[in-house]
Each structure stands twice: as structure tokens, then as C-alpha cells.
C-alpha positions in Angstrom: 51.5 61.6 -57.9 49.6 64.5 -59.4 48.2 62.3 -62.2 47.0 59.8 -59.6 45.4 62.6 -57.6 43.8 64.0 -60.7 42.3 60.6 -61.5 41.1 60.2 -57.8 43.4 57.2 -57.3 46.3 56.4 -55.0 49.7 56.2 -56.6 49.7 52.5 -56.3 46.2 52.2 -57.9 47.2 54.5 -60.7 50.6 53.0 -61.6 52.0 50.3 -59.4 55.2 50.3 -61.4 56.5 53.8 -60.5 59.1 54.2 -57.8 56.9 56.1 -55.5 54.4 53.2 -55.4 57.3 50.9 -54.4 58.4 53.3 -51.7 54.8 53.3 -50.2 54.8 49.5 -50.4 58.1 49.3 -48.5 56.9 51.8 -45.9 53.7 49.9 -45.4 55.7 46.7 -45.0 58.0 48.3 -42.4 55.0 49.6 -40.5 53.4 46.1 -40.4 56.6 44.5 -39.2 57.2 47.2 -36.5 57.4 45.8 -33.0 58.7 48.9 -31.3 55.6 50.8 -30.3 57.2 54.1 -29.4 55.2 57.2 -29.1 57.2 60.2 -30.2 57.6 63.2 -27.9 56.6 66.5 -29.6 59.3 69.1 -30.0 59.1 72.3 -28.0 58.9 75.5 -29.9 62.5 76.3 -28.9 63.7 73.0 -30.4 61.7 73.7 -33.6 63.1 77.2 -33.9 66.6 75.9 -33.3 66.2 73.4 -36.2 65.0 76.2 -38.5 68.0 78.2 -37.7 70.3 75.3 -38.2 68.8 73.8 -41.4 66.7 76.7 -42.8 63.3 76.6 -44.4 62.5 75.1 -47.8 60.8 77.6 -50.1 
């Protein structure tokens, strides 16, 4: 991804054979096929803090 960014290209434009390009392709396909138009409800600050306590923070 960093090489693609350095070359001012998307991952798919830079190298469509890498795994990350395939993941983006599958994600796009799933988005296009989605027929469940659900709007997510944002978490409250208490819910977010609870998750941080439970799962920690990535450094």
C-alpha cells in the first residue's frame, strides 16, 4: 500500500495481483450487492470506553 501511495495510485492501479487489491475488489462487490440499507447507530462514549477496557488499545 505504501508503494502505491508513493506512486499516487490506488493499490488496485499499482498492482492488481496483490492480496489487498483482491480484498478491496471483494469489498466493493459486497457493497454493490448489498440490499440491506441499514444506518448504523453511533456508540455512546460509555460504550466506547467499555470496549477499550475489554479489548485494550493498539499501540
